[in-house]
N, C-alpha and C positions, 0 to 999 in steps of 0.2 A: 805156798812160795817159799823157797829156799835162800833166805836172803845171805847165805853163806858161798853161795854160787857166784862167780864171776863170770858175767858174759865172754869175756876175751878169754878165756882159761879153755884151752884146745885141749885138755885131758879128759874131760868130758863130754859127752852129747847132750846135746841139746834142739830144740826148735828152732828153725830158722827160715826167713823168710825176704821179700824183697824189701830192702831197707827204707823205712817211712810209711811204708804200706799196713803195716799194723796199726802203730798209730793213728791213720787215718782211719782206720776202718774202725777201732776201737772208739775214737773220738766222734766220728758219725754217731753210734751207737749211745755213746753216753748222752750227746747233748740234745738229743731229740727226747730223752725223760723227762725234760721240763713240762710240768703241767700249770695252768691256772684253770683253777675250777673244773678240772677233766678234761678241759680242753688242752690238746697238745701245743707246745710254743715251739717250733722249732729255731733255729740261730736265723740272723738275717743274711749272713753272708753265702757264700758258695760252697758245695758240699765237692771232696773228691771221692774217687772211688781207686780201689786197690788194683792193680793188673790183673786179671783172671789168669792169664796165661805166662808163667814165669819158666826160665830155666835156670837149674842148681848144677854145680861143675866142681869138682877137686880133682886135685891130682895127688896119688898116693905112692909110696915106696914102702913095701911091708915085708916083713923077713920071712913070714909064712903065710900060707892059707889062712883068710880070715873068714868066718859065719857072721854076718852082717843082717841083723834086723833092720826091716824096713815099715814106716810109719808116715802115713803120709795125711794132709789135708786136701782131698781132691783127686781126682783120676790122674794117672803118672805114664809116661813112656820112660823107659829106663833103658839106657846104653853103657856099656863098659867097651871101652877103648874104640868108640865110635861103631860098635855091633848092638843092634836093638836086642833086649830082653824080653821076650813075649809073655804076654800075661800081666798080671799086677801082683808079683811076687811079695811074699811078707817076709821072706829072708833070701839071701843069694850070697853063694859062696864066691869069695873073691881070691886068685891065687897069690902067692907070692909074686914079690915083683913090683917093676912100675906101671900104675894103671890109670885111666883116666874114666872117671864116673860122672856121670850126666843123668839128670832126671828132670823131664819136662814135666811141669803140674799145673793141672786146669783146676779152678774153684771159682765157679761167678758167685757162689752164694756168700762166702767170708773171704777169706784168701789163701792162696795156695800158701802150703806152709809142707816141710819135711823133717823127720826124726829118722836118724841112722844110727844104729847102735852096733858096733864090733869091739873086738879087742884091739885092732888097729884103725879101723875104719870109723869115725864119727862124724857125723854133722854138729859144726861148731865155728865159731866167725874164722876160722881159716878158708872155709868154702869162700866161693863167688856167686853171683845170678845176674842174668840180664832178662829183660822184656822182650828184645828184640836177637834172636838167633842169628840172623844175617847169614844162615846155613844154606848152602845149594850143593845141588848133585852134579857132577860132570858126566859125560856120556859115557864115561866107562864105570858109572853108578858110585863112584869115590865122593865121599863128602867132603866138600870144600866150605872155608871157614876165614872171614877176614873182616876186621872193622866190627865187631860185636862189643856193643857198651858194658864190658861187666865191672858189676860193683862189688863191693864187700856186702855180704849178708846182713840181716838185721835179726837181732837176738834179744832177748830180756834175762828172764831166767825161767823158764820152762823145761826143766832139764830131766824131765820122766815120759815115756810115750803116754801114759794115762793124762798129764797135766797138759791137755792141748791149748793152744793159744786162743781159740774161739771159745774156749767154755771158762775163760777168764771170769773169777769173780772177787771182789774185794770180800773180807774176813768179815764173820759177825759175832757176836757174842750178847748172851741174854741179859738184859737190864730189867729191872722192877719198876712200879712207879714209886715216887716218893710220899705222894700225897693224891687220895681220890677225896672229890667234895661232890656232894650231889648238886645240881643246879636245876631246879624244877623239875623237869621229867629226865633232866641227862644226867649225866657224870662227868666231870671234868677230871681230866687224869692228868697228874703233874708229874714231869719226870725230873725235877729238878733242876736242870739245866738245859741250855741248847745241846740238841743232840740231832742225829740222822740216822735213818734206819726204817726196820717194817714194824707195823702194828702186829699184835698178836693175841688173840683172844681166847681166853680158856673158858671151858665147861661153855661152850656154844650151844644151843639146842632152840627149834622151833624152826618156821617158815614164814620168811617177811623180810622187811628191808631194816638195814642200820646203816647208818651215815657217821662219818668221821671228819669232824672240822678241825684241822691243824691251826696251830699258831705257834709263833714265837713268843707271843706275849698273851698272857690271860685274855685281853681284850680282843684281839683276833681271833682266839681256838672258842669264845662264845659269840662271837657275831657270826650266825650261820650264813648269811645273808652277803657280808662283803671279806670274810676271810680269803685268802689268796690262794691255798689249796685246799681241797676237800676229797673224800672218796664216799661215792653211794655204793652199798653193797648189798646185793640179793640173794637170800638164800632159800633153797628148796625144801631145808629138813635134811638131805641126805648129806650135808657138809659135816666135815670130822669136827669133834669136840674142840681141839684144839687147832683153830684158824690163824695161819701167818698170811697178811695181805701181801700180793706178789707187788707192789707199787713201793718202792721207797723214798719217805719224804724227809722233810728238815722240821724241825718241830721242837718246842720243850713241851707245851701242853696240846692236848686232845680232848676235844666234846664230842662224848659218843652219845648218837640218839638213836634208840632202838625203837621198833613197832612193839605193842605189847604182847603179840605174839613170839617174839624172838627173847631167850634170854642168856645169860652169859654169866660167867663167875667173878671173873677179874681180866683186866688187859694187862700185857707188856708189851716190851719190844725186845727186838733184835738191832742191836747198833753195829753200825756197817763202816769199818775202815779199812784204811790201807795200813798193814802194820810195817810200822818204820820204826827206829829207836830213837828215843831221845838224848843224842850225843852232845848237845849242848847245854850248858846249863847256867844261871844266874842267881846269886844271892846277894844282899847286901844289909845294912843296917836299917834300910827303911821296909817296914812291914807292907806299905804300900805297895812301891815298886815290885817287893817280891811277886805279889797278888798279881800286878800288872804284868809281870814277866810270865807268870802261870795261866794266866787267862789269854794274853797272847798264845803261847805255844797250843794251848787248845785250841783256841781260832784259827792259827794255822794246820793244825791236823785235820782238823772239821773241812776243811779247803783243800787239804791234800788227798786227792781222790784217784781215779786211774789217770787224771792229769791235777795241774792246779788249775782250781776253776776259782770265781770270783765270790760269789754268793751262793750260800747250799740252798737256799727256798727259792730264792725267784729266779736267778738267771739259772744257774748249775751248768755254764757256759764256759769257753777258755776263750778270755779276753787278753792279749797281749801285754796291755800296760798293766793288768793286774797279774798278769803271771810273771813280769818282770820283777816286781815286787817281791812276788811269792821266791824266785829265784834268790835272792839275796837273800831275803829269810832263811830259805833253806838252808845256805850254807854255815849259817850260825847256829842252827838246830836239829836238822837231820844229816846234813850234807848228803844227800841222796840223787847222784848222779843223773841214775834212769830216768828219776821223773822229770828233770829238766829237760834231757833231751827228747823223752814222750812230748811232753807240751811244744817243744820247739817246733818239732816237726808235725804236730798235727794242727800247728797256727799255720805253717809255711803250705801245706798241701802241695799240689804238684805244677805243672804246666799245662797252660800255660797261665801267667797272672794278668789279670784283669780286672782287678781292683786293689787296693790297700787292703792288709789282713785285719779282720774285721771291721773293712772299708773304713776304718780309720786313719790318717795320713798319720799322726804320733805313733801308732800301734804299730804299724811297718819298722819307724824307726827302732822303737824299743825292741822288736825283734833282733835288730843289727846288735844292739848295745848288749842285749841278754848273750849273745854269743861272744861278744869280746870280753865279757865277766864272767862266762863260763870257763874259755879258757885261761883266765887269771888266776880262778880259784882251785881249778881242778888239773891244770896241765893238759888236758886231753886234748891231741891234735886228729885222732881217728875221726871225731864228728865234722872237723872243718872240713879235712881231705874227703871224707865220703861226699858230703852236701855243698860242697862249695858251689858248685853249677847251680843249686836252688838260691845261693845266696847272691851269684850274679846276677841272675835273671831277674830276682826281686829288687836289687839294686837299680839294673837296667830300666825298671819300671817306673821306681820313684824318681830316678834321673829325667827319664820322659816327660815328667810333669813338672818340672821347672817351667818359671816363666820365662821373658827373654831377658830378664835381670838376672838369670842364673839361681833366684829363689823358688822353693815351694811354696805355692799359693793355691787355695782350693779350688779343684776344679769339678765340672759336674760330677756327682755320685763321691766327691770326697767329702768325709764327715771329719772335721778338726775340732778334736775333741777337749784336750789341754786340762781340765778339771770340770766340776758342776761347781758352778760359781754364780750367783744372778749379776747381771753386768759385765760378765766378761767378755772383750771384742774378739772375735775370731776370724773375721775378713779380712781380706789382702794379704799381706807378706808381715807374717809375727815372727817377732825374733826367736822366740822360744822353739820353733818348727826348723828353723835354718841350724839354732845350735844342735840339735838331737840330729839334724842331718850331717854336720861335721862331725859327731862323734860316729855315725853308722859310717861314714867314708873310712874313717881310722880303725874302723872294726876291720872293714874290707879290705883295708892295706895289710894289717896285720894276717887277716885270713889269707888274702892271695899269697905272701910269703910262706906261711904255712903249707899251702896248697901248690908251691913252687911255681906260682904262675907270676914270674917277675914283673913281664910289661904292665898285667895289672895292677900290681903295687905299686908300681911308680906312678901310674895314672891315678890310684885311688888315693896314693899320699897327696899327689899335685891338686887333687878336686877340694882335699880337705883344706888342705893349707892356702888355696885360694878363695873358698867360702868362707875361712875362719877370720881372713883379712876384711873380706868384702861385708861381714856382719858386723865386725866390728866399724868399718867407716861407716856404714850406713845406721846403724842402731845403737853406737855408744856415742854418749852424751858427753862430748870433753869437758862444757861449762859444769854440770851437776855431775860428771863422774858416776854415771849408771847408765844403766842400759834402757833403752825405750822398749815399748811393747810392739808397736806395730807403723806399718807404712802403706798407705793407700795412694794408687794412683800417681807414686812417685813424691808424696808428701808425707813426712813423718808426723805421727799422730802425737800430741801431746800427752800422752798415757805412759804409765810408768806402772808394772805386774811385777810379782815375785819371781814369776815361772824362769824367765831365762836367767834374771841376776842371781837365784839360787842355784840354778844347773852350771852355772860359769863358776862357782865358788868350788863345788866338788868335783869338776873337770877341771879343776885348775887351768882354767881359760884367764883368769883373770890374775894379774902382777897384785903383790901385797895391797899398795895404794889402793887399787882398786875393789878388792876384796874390802880392806876396811870401810871406804864408801859405801860398798852396796849393803853390808852390813847393817851402819849406821842408819842410812838413808832410807832403806828398803825392808830390809829384814825386820830390823826394829822401831820399823815406823807404822804405828796403826791409823793413819790415813792412805796408806796403800790396801788395796782392797784385800780384805780377811780371805783366808783360808778357812774353810770352813769341813773338808773333806780329811779323811785320815790319809785318803792317796796322795794327797800334796803337802800334808803335816808331814810327810814322811821326809821329801825332800828339803823341806822349809828345816825342820829341826835337825837333818842332816847338815846342811850347809851352817848351821848354827854350831853344830859339834866341829865339823872343819877347823871354823874360827875359835875354837878353844871355848866357848859360849857353854859348857855342860852344867854349871850350876843353872842357868836361865832354863837351858831345856829338862832338868830334871822338874824344875817349877812347873814347866807348860806340861810334862807329861804326867804331872800330879793332880794337875786342873782338867787337863783333857779328858787322857785316859782314866783316871781317877773319876772322873765327871761320871762317864759312862757306867763306871761299877757302882756310883752312888744312886744311880736309876737302875739298878737291879739287872746290869748286863752279866751274864754268865758268859759270853763270847762277844767282841768288838762288832762294831757298826760299819756300816757304809757309810754313816756322816752324822756328826753329833752337834748340834747349836745348844750350848749352854743356856741360850735364853729361853730355848722351849722347857714345857714342861709337860707332865701328864701324857696323854695319847697323842699331842702334837708331836712326841718321838717317834711315833710310828709310821708318821704319813711321809710319803714323798711320791713323785711322778702323779700328784693329783688324786692320790689313791690311799686311803685309810691308812690300809696296812703294805704300802709301794716299799717302804724300806728294810733293806736285809739287816738284821740285826747279828748275823755272823757272815763277815765280810773278809777276805784276805787280806785287803790292804788295811786295817785294822789292828794287824798283828806288828806292825813297825818296830813296838820297842824291841822285839829279839836283836833286828839288825842293830838297832841304835847301841843297844847295852853291850853286844859282842863287840863291835868295831870301835865304838867312839867312847867308852866305858874300861870294860875289860882292854880295850884298844890294839884286838888282833886283826891285821890285814895285810893278805899277801902282797910282797914288793917284786916276787918273778913268779912267773907261771907255776899253778900248782904246788906253792908254799915250799918253793925250792930255795926261797929267801922270804922273809917276812918280817912285820914289825909288831912290836909290843908296846903300846905306851899307854900305861892304864892313868883314867883321869877319876878321881872320886866325885868330884863334882859337887863338893861340899859333905857328902856321906862319909861315916868313918872307917866304914869298909866295906868291900865288894869282894866277891870270888865267884869263880865260875869255870867254864870248859869249853872252846872253842874247838868245833871238830875240824881237823885238816886231813888231806888222803893219808890215808893208813894211821890215824891218830889222833891225838887233840894236844891243843896247850892248854895246860890246868894252871890257873892263876888265884892268889891272895892277893889283895892290897888292902895295907891299911894305912894310916897317918904317920908310919912311921917304920913299916915294914913291908918287903915283897916275897912271897914265896911263889916258885913258878917252877914248871917241867915242862917241856916241850919232848913229842913223840920223834919227830924226823925233821929235817931241814935246817937251814942255819938262820938265826933267829937275831935281831937286834932290840934289846929292851932300851927304851928311851924313858928317862927318868928326871922329872923337874923337883929338884931338892935345895934346900936352903945352904945345905952343906954337902962336901964330897960323899957320896955312900960308900958302903964296903958291902964286899961280897964274899960268901964262901967260896967261890971257885970264880976264873976269870980276872982280866982286866979292866978297871971301870975310867972310860976316858972322858975328857972333856970336851962337850959340844958347842958349847956357849955360855952365856951366864945364866945360872943356877939349873945348867941343862947336861945330860950326862948320859953316857951308852955303855951297854956291857954286851956281849957278843953272847950269844946263846947257842951250847951245844946240844945235839941230842940227848935226850934219855939222861939228862943232869940236872939233880932237885938243887936249883940254886935258893938262898935267902938271902935278901939283901934289906941291910938298914939303912934308912934316908930320914929325913926330915922335910914332910910336904910342906910346899909353899903356902 
């Protein structure tokens, strides 16, 4: 892959396809790779397929004749100015002047795609595509066409004819074992940390069987009866001496058992990864927090593959709730927009909508909120304009599953997840689901405006406002000044949980008095049902940071994520319970090694450190305007970079100085200081007691002196 290639760059040629189809095809291929003890374990939800027959079209006006090379994935019909060119030509000369070029491409095996490359005529994002021509021939033999639903083509970064979309593979690099240990008649190979890739056996000789037992832990790899993943290999003596197994797996340890008739010299691996730059960074005066950031970044990279997935060992699937957190972490680590787009499209699928995304009610809603945030961080409107109709039909499905009160309530086939928590009620009308629906409707209102659907925008905004009012009318307890969890058959249950209460803080749905009450009575109240998954700790700690509790949150991070490191974690887990010890940490779902020890939602410190300690967040789409509000949280100093479109914000902050430079956009640095700060550039204004603001211009190095509170 050429990371420098921009998908919307029309000066170069690239492979093009029907938008969203490549993502569906690739996700189908990826998600059936999950195995449990050699048994295929496909996803639980509906699969969609690419359109097997599509038509690509462009109109050109070229100053001279152009020799254009043609490459395709699939057989094609070529028309120039509505005249068919016979055969399957590998090149064509297009005369000077204005021309319309059309290719109808068929491919049932992968997906139809084309690559055209001339001096002037190039396949790129300027082309359009349709899956139904709506073309007919009149009695004179002339072609007629009206009402064809043309779409902008899909692209990624396949910018050479040899780099075919259907042959995409992640990159690999060789890794050697860190330790080899003889255990009985077997060898235990330790690669030193959680990893992902292909086992490679060197000096392989003989005829017979060889077994590979994989483990994220030593215990799992040595348990040949109950380990989650394994491979049984059989050799006939003709195999190459250097053998690379074709199936990629997640592991740190591998137990190798070989028949006496099979010998080998050593075992290594090919580490498999998506090549991305770590554009974000974080360091501080606390080495434990620095280690937590580093392991979080590695966890995030391991789970960023063709798509953002949840766990690399067990599921290897695309879950919308996990992916939503990955989008946010991505904005503070890679800022890789294509990975967000691919994942959103793979999750959405195609028409008709017959179930919630991942069959989970809240996961459909996270999908909308993910688009809302994608627009805020990137400023990209093309994605919304292209796929607005898919947003609308999914929202129609969600709205169609409301009850007579206008609330979402699980119907047959709906899975209400919320979180893995013992004793968490999920039946009836749950306030958390209604809050996510409000945010989703707000996302639809913003998207409808971008898509120039004025009436839709008015409708979705009204639905959002009305539902938000109803949410507070029903679930907000005026006496206790907190939000209740659940209503069943019209009766509010005397149950308080953290979920809607913490989302209401960072969605900014509560006023200041309500926020303070929720913070003290819910978030800081140990009697309220505790959260034990990094998944919801993400939001709990975000809500506390939004309330200025950075010092408290750092202690929580040290305890929770530091607790995993103290238990030999080299990537962060699906769940951590400090009350557990030993092998109990490995168990989940009633299986001794069911827990994922590398889970995307475990990497949330990346987001927290970037947004709430370095303090950088967009306030207008695409960082056209942004806020920088550093918070030391009791640390002596912090420094790092937050990626933004076409650059980054670089920051150092100690108890008495701030150094800052931003590539582009208009920033607002907000400083809490005992006295008025001074700066080498710009004018510092007073916002309130001990709070000051400095406007940040692009590409200007700022040095501010202040006195931390």
